[in-house]
N, C-alpha and C positions, 0 to 999 in steps of 0.2 A: 141739034135744035137751033133754029135760026130765028132771032127776034127782029122784027122790022119796026123801027120807030119812025113815025111820020113827023115832019116838022124840023125844027132847029136841032142840028147835031150837037151844039153847045149845051142845049137844055138836057139832052140825053146824057152827056158826060157829067153835068152837074148832078143830075138825078142819081146816076150810078155812084158817084163819089159820096153823095149824101147817104144813100142806102148802105154803102160799105162802112161809113162812119157809125151808123146806127147798129151795125152788127158787131162792131168791136167792143170789147169790154175794157174799162180802165181799171188797173190794179192800184189800190191804195197801198202804198208801201208803209210798213211800220218798222221803226228802228228800235232795237233793244239796247238798253244801257244797263250794265251791271256795276253795282257798288262793290260786291264781293262775289266775283264770278264763280269760283269753285263751289261755294255754298249754294248760290242761286241755281246753278245748273244741276247740282245734286238734288235739290228739292224740286226744281222744275218751274222756275219763274224768272222774270226780268225785274230788276228794281224799278225800272221805268220803261215805258214804251211811248215813243213819239209817233203819232198818227196825224199827218197834216200839220196843223198849227196847234195841236193839243198834246200836252205831255201828261200821261197817266202814271202816277207814282204809286207803287205798291206800298202796302202797310209797312211802316217803319216802327220798330218796337223799342220799348224801354223796360228795364227790369229794376227791381228794388223799391226804395221809397219813392212815392209818386212824384214829388217835385224833381228829384234827380232823374227819374225815368222819363218824365215829360221833357225835361231839358235835353236829355240824350236823344230822344226821338226827334225833336225839332232840329237839333244839330245835324242829325243824319239826313233829315229832309232838306236842310239848307245845302249840305254837300251835294245832294242829288240835283237840286234846282240849279246851283251854280255850275256844276259839271255840264249841265245842259243849257247854259246861257240864260238862266232865269233867276228870279228872286221871289220872295214871299209876296211882293207887290203884283206878281203875275198869277197868283193862285186864285182860282175862281170857285173851288169847291173843296171842302175838307170833311173827311169822315173820321171820327175818333171812336175807337172801341176801347173800353176800359173795364177792369174788373172791380173798380170802386169809383162810382160816379161822384160821390161826395168829396173824396180826396182829389179827384181830377178837377172838380170845380174850385177847390181851394188853391190849386196850382194855376188858376186862370190867368194870373198876372204874368206868369212865365210865357204862356201861349201868346198873350197880347204883345209882349216885348218883341216877338218875331214878326208880327204883322204891322206894328205901329198903329196907325189910325185907319188903315184900309183893310177891312175884314172880308173874307170870302163867305159864300153860303156855307153852312155847316150843319152836320148831323152828328150827335154824340149818342153813343149806345153803350149801355152797361151789359157786359157779357159774363158768363160764369167762368170762362177760361179762354186763354189765347193759345197760340201754337205750342209754346212751351210754358209750363206752369209758373216759372219765375217772371214771365212778362206780365206787366200790370197795365200797359197802355200800348196801343197800336194805332198809327195815324196814316191815312192815305190821302193823297192830294191829286187834284186835277188843276193844271196850269195851262194858260194860253200864251202862245208867243205873240208879241206885238206885231201888228201888220204894218 
């Protein structure tokens, strides 16, 4: 099949290049970060996934008495943020799942100590149970890399 284009040959080349560009698909690459690779691979998740300028951090858990569990969870989140070149100042969304909302609210000062004066959007949900029965709090974060 032969196609004959009238007019400017340069216009035909530009048109062909433009159409080829429209046909291509761009793949958004996601990078997996493991905090405890053997456990995470065994269960089937990444502790964090970077997609573009966003870092999605999986739920980080704490067990035992709520204030201790809350501190442990936020310490784990700090390690994940720092390992990915971020801090709590870069967090834009937080979701907390707890088995006892009243106890979690009492531990609110601990949470605030990690964020300072800049807080993210937040959702807190009380649940009947977390992945293991001894877990009392699970916190997931979304952070943005500075541009």
